[in-house]
N, C-alpha and C positions, 0 to 999 in steps of 0.2 A: 506616562513614560512611553518610549518607543516600544519597549518589550510588551507592555500591556496592549498597545494598539495591534501589534503583530499577533499576539495571542487571540485577541477578540476577532480579528480578521480571519485568521486561520480556522478557528473553531466555527465561526459562522459559515465559512466555505464548506467545511466537512458536514455541518448540519443541513446545508442546502443541497448537497451533492446527491445524485442518484447512485453513484458508485465512487468508491475511493480507490484509485490506482496508486500503489506505493512501491517505490523501488527500494528493496530491503537488503541489497547486497552489502552495503556499508552500514553497520549498526548505527542507529540514530535515535536518541531519546525523543526528539521532536516527532519523528515518523511513528514511533511506538505510541506516543501520546495521541497522535491523529488517528491511528488505528483504533485505539481505545475509545476515542470520541465517536468514531464511526459505529462501533458496537452499541454505544449508548443511544445512537440515533437510528439503529437498525439499518444502517447503510452497508450494502455489500462491499467486501474488500477483495481486491485483486492485488496480489503481491508479486512483483517481478524480482527474480533472483538469478544472478550470473554465477553459476557454480565454479567456473574456472578462475574466479577472482582471487582465490586463496582465503576468502572470508567464509567462515562457517555460518550457515543460516541459523538464526535464533530458533531455539526449540519452542519458544513462546509463539512465534509466528508459524512455524512449520506444524506445530501440534494443535493449533487453533482450528476447530471444525468450521468456524465462520469465515476463514480466510482461504481463498483459492490461491495456491502458489504455482506460478508458472516459471520454469527455468528457461533461460535463453542464452545464446552464445554471441548474438550480434543484434543490432537494432532492427534489422529487417525481420528476424525471427520474433523479436519482441512485438513488433507491430502486427505481424501475422497472427500471433497468439492472442493479442488484445482483440483483434477483429473477431476471432473465433469465440472468445469469451462473450463479447457483446451480442453476437448472433445467437448465442444459446441462452440469453437472459429471457 
């Protein structure tokens, strides 16, 4: 099925990744699943969160010691902080 192909593709991408960057402002079961897969592969996770969105950041993401959460207010700030994250790896 198409769903199985999407799952296989996405899990493969996460397993091959050096870092998973996840936008977590809008809660998503799929993104949560990908973050879990990253943990299973020992892949670092950078989570981007827009606090002024009105959505509360998931405690499971915010409390996870293996996830670096970066708050941003615009795309330029997000890109700047991603660069800082990669420069510190």
